[in-house]
C-alpha positions in Angstrom: 0.0 0.0 0.0 2.8 2.5 0.9 4.6 1.7 -2.2 1.6 2.4 -4.4 0.9 5.8 -2.5 4.5 6.7 -3.4 4.3 6.0 -6.9 1.0 7.8 -7.2 2.3 10.8 -5.5 5.2 11.0 -7.6 3.0 10.5 -10.8 0.9 13.3 -9.6 3.9 15.6 -8.6 5.4 15.1 -12.3 2.0 15.9 -14.1 1.6 18.9 -12.0 5.1 20.3 -12.3 4.5 22.5 -15.6 1.3 23.9 -14.2 2.5 24.3 -10.4 5.9 26.5 -11.4 8.2 23.8 -12.6 11.3 25.7 -13.9 11.2 25.9 -17.7 13.7 27.9 -20.1 12.8 29.6 -23.4 12.8 27.5 -26.4 15.1 27.5 -29.1 12.0 28.1 -31.3 11.1 31.3 -29.6 14.6 32.7 -29.7 14.8 31.9 -33.5 11.4 33.6 -34.0 12.7 36.7 -32.1 15.9 37.0 -34.1 14.2 36.6 -37.5 11.7 39.3 -36.2 14.6 41.8 -35.6 16.2 40.7 -38.8 13.3 41.6 -40.5 12.9 45.0 -38.9 16.4 45.7 -40.3 15.8 44.3 -43.7 12.5 46.3 -43.9 10.6 43.2 -44.7 7.0 43.9 -43.9 5.6 40.5 -44.5 8.3 38.7 -42.7 7.7 41.1 -39.8 3.9 40.4 -39.8 4.2 36.6 -40.1 4.4 36.0 -36.5 1.8 38.4 -34.6 -1.4 37.0 -33.2 -4.6 38.3 -34.6 -5.0 40.5 -31.3 -1.4 41.4 -30.8 -0.4 44.5 -28.9 2.3 46.9 -29.5 3.8 49.8 -27.4 6.0 52.0 -29.2 7.6 54.5 -26.9 9.4 57.7 -28.1 10.0 59.1 -31.5 7.4 60.1 -34.0 5.7 56.6 -34.3 5.0 56.7 -30.4 1.7 55.2 -29.4 -0.2 52.0 -28.6 -1.1 50.0 -31.3 -3.6 46.9 -31.0 -4.1 44.3 -33.8 -2.5 43.2 -36.9 -3.9 46.0 -39.2 -2.8 48.8 -36.8 0.6 47.1 -36.3 1.0 46.8 -40.0 0.3 50.4 -40.6 3.0 51.5 -38.1 5.7 49.0 -39.7 4.9 50.6 -43.2 5.5 54.0 -41.8 9.0 52.9 -40.4 9.9 51.1 -43.4 8.9 54.1 -45.5 11.0 56.4 -43.3 14.2 54.8 -44.7 12.8 54.7 -48.4 12.1 51.2 -48.2 15.7 50.1 -47.8 17.4 47.7 -45.4 18.9 49.3 -42.4 22.3 48.4 -41.2 21.7 47.0 -37.6 23.8 45.9 -34.6 22.1 43.7 -32.0 23.1 43.0 -28.3 22.7 39.5 -26.7 19.3 38.2 -27.1 18.1 37.2 -23.5 14.9 34.7 -23.1 12.8 34.2 -20.1 10.1 31.5 -20.3 8.0 29.3 -18.6 5.1 26.9 -19.8 2.7 29.7 -20.6 5.2 31.7 -22.9 8.5 33.3 -23.5 9.6 36.9 -23.1 12.6 38.1 -24.6 14.8 41.2 -24.7 17.3 42.6 -26.8 19.2 46.0 -27.6 19.4 47.1 -31.4 20.9 50.0 -33.0 19.2 50.3 -36.4 21.1 52.7 -39.0 19.5 54.3 -42.0 18.4 57.8 -42.8 17.1 58.3 -39.1 19.2 56.0 -37.0 17.4 54.8 -34.0 18.5 52.9 -30.8 16.0 50.4 -29.5 15.2 48.3 -26.4 13.0 45.2 -27.6 10.6 43.3 -25.5 8.9 40.4 -27.3 6.2 37.9 -25.8 5.5 34.7 -27.5 2.5 32.5 -26.5 1.9 29.3 -28.3 4.2 30.2 -30.8 2.6 33.8 -31.6 3.9 37.2 -30.9 1.6 38.6 -28.6 3.1 41.7 -27.2 5.9 43.8 -28.2 7.6 46.8 -26.8 9.6 49.2 -28.8 11.5 51.4 -26.4 13.3 54.4 -28.2 16.6 54.7 -26.2 19.1 57.2 -27.6 21.7 56.4 -24.8 21.5 52.8 -25.3 24.9 51.0 -25.4 25.2 47.7 -27.2 27.1 45.2 -25.6 28.0 42.2 -28.0 
């Protein structure tokens, strides 16, 4: 009887681990998606930028002429179109700091620093949140004094 109880308890603990705060790390899939997203920003590739957004995604753009809150794919697409047009549709030279990812079974949040060149250079702190493989929340923080560490 005691052995059955121990086995049942162990099975229950294993089953509840992901739900009750078991430690998980961000997966390579989310990190690859975030890197591809940042590369698409630099390339000015609108379709690649829009590919991973959830239908109800939210973007917080803090600072600069595009400052504002954008909800849904249509609003986010419009702001990216303006950003790309500001550099005449050309790719921007870019350097990126280390991508840092934090995750658990409910989702993954990633942050990165970036320096985008072009007609109007801009330094940005990015925060991206993925849930079920979709980009659900993005923060684009303009940060003129930002230092990019390799």
